[in-house]
C-alpha positions as CSV (number, residue, x, y, z in Angstrom):
1,M,23.9,-9.2,-8.3
2,Q,25.8,-6.3,-9.8
3,I,29.4,-6.2,-8.5
4,V,31.3,-2.9,-8.4
5,N,33.7,-2.7,-11.4
6,G,37.1,-3.9,-10.6
7,R,36.0,-6.1,-7.6
8,E,34.7,-9.1,-9.6
9,Q,37.8,-11.3,-8.8
10,E,37.8,-10.2,-5.2
11,Y,34.2,-11.2,-4.9
12,Q,35.0,-14.6,-6.4
13,D,37.7,-15.0,-3.7
14,Y,35.2,-13.9,-1.0
15,I,32.8,-16.6,-2.2
16,A,35.6,-19.2,-2.2
17,N,36.8,-18.2,1.3
18,N,33.2,-18.5,2.7
19,N,32.5,-22.1,1.6
20,D,31.6,-23.5,5.0
21,P,27.9,-23.7,5.9
22,Y,27.8,-20.5,7.9
23,G,29.8,-18.4,5.5
24,S,28.1,-19.7,2.4
25,G,24.8,-19.0,4.1
26,V,25.8,-15.4,4.4
27,V,26.8,-15.2,0.7
28,R,23.5,-16.9,-0.4
29,Y,21.5,-14.5,1.7
30,A,23.3,-11.4,0.5
31,E,22.9,-12.4,-3.1
32,K,19.2,-13.2,-2.7
33,W,18.7,-9.9,-0.9
34,A,20.6,-7.9,-3.5
35,E,18.7,-9.5,-6.4
36,L,15.4,-8.7,-4.8
37,M,16.4,-5.1,-4.2
38,E,17.8,-4.8,-7.8
39,A,14.4,-6.0,-9.2
40,S,12.6,-3.2,-7.3
41,L,15.3,-0.6,-8.0
42,A,14.9,-1.4,-11.8
43,M,11.2,-0.4,-11.5
44,G,12.2,3.0,-10.0
45,T,11.7,2.2,-6.3
46,E,14.2,3.8,-3.9
47,L,16.4,1.5,-1.8
48,K,15.2,2.9,1.5
49,E,11.7,1.9,0.6
50,I,12.4,-1.7,-0.1
51,A,15.5,-2.7,1.9
52,E,13.6,-3.8,5.1
53,T,10.9,-5.8,3.2
54,T,13.3,-7.5,0.9
55,R,15.7,-8.3,3.8
56,G,12.9,-10.5,5.3
57,E,11.9,-12.0,1.9
58,A,15.6,-13.0,1.3
59,D,15.8,-14.9,4.6
60,T,14.7,-18.3,3.5
61,E,17.3,-20.2,5.6
62,G,16.9,-18.5,9.0
63,I,20.0,-16.3,9.3
64,T,21.3,-14.9,12.6
65,G,21.8,-11.3,13.4
66,F,25.5,-11.7,13.0
67,M,25.0,-13.3,9.5
68,Y,22.8,-10.3,8.6
69,G,25.6,-7.9,9.6
70,C,28.1,-9.8,7.6
71,A,25.8,-9.7,4.6
72,V,25.5,-5.9,4.9
73,R,29.3,-5.5,5.2
74,G,29.8,-7.7,2.2
75,L,27.2,-5.9,0.1
76,A,28.5,-2.5,1.2
77,Y,31.8,-3.4,-0.3
78,F,31.0,-5.5,-3.4
79,W,27.5,-4.5,-4.5
80,V,27.0,-1.4,-6.8
81,H,24.3,-0.1,-4.4
82,G,26.3,-1.1,-1.3
83,E,27.2,2.4,0.0
84,E,23.5,3.4,-0.1
85,L,22.6,0.1,1.7
86,R,25.3,0.6,4.3
87,R,24.0,4.1,5.1
88,W,20.4,2.9,5.3
89,H,21.4,-0.1,7.5
90,N,23.3,2.1,9.9
91,L,20.5,4.5,10.4
92,D,17.9,1.7,10.6
93,T,20.1,-0.1,13.3
94,Q,21.1,2.8,15.5
95,L,19.7,3.3,18.9
96,H,21.0,6.9,19.4
97,D,23.5,8.5,17.0
98,E,25.9,5.6,16.4
99,G,24.6,5.0,12.9
100,E,25.3,8.6,11.9
101,K,28.8,8.2,13.3
102,A,29.3,4.9,11.4
103,N,28.1,6.6,8.2
104,E,30.7,9.3,8.7
105,S,33.5,6.8,9.3
106,G,32.6,4.3,6.6
107,G,31.7,1.6,9.1
108,V,28.8,-0.9,9.4
109,L,27.0,-1.3,12.7
110,N,26.8,-4.8,14.1
111,P,23.1,-5.6,14.6
112,A,23.9,-8.6,16.7
113,L,25.2,-6.6,19.7
114,L,23.1,-6.5,22.8
115,N,22.8,-3.3,24.8
116,I,21.6,-3.5,28.4
117,G,20.9,-0.2,30.0
């Protein structure tokens, strides 16, 4: 997984701080997902074309919706393609226009929220 220049030590700290089973599951999932996407990106595929498929392929441990959201947030900050992933995720997750608003503000939508209406 390609880390943003200057954030390598911060990423190592992130891994060290997420050493419990839940947190380390998020890290493992995020790394698998990024590696799958990087392989396709290296062949010229656009992220928006492979993000959804590879997100399922990377889930070999049965992550939760909250874990997925944590993985997106981590990748958005640490991964060299993270900003593009964050924008894709927000639009993919939105129900109305909240993804567009999150993209403007720099936020990441939480896919584990339940809306009843």
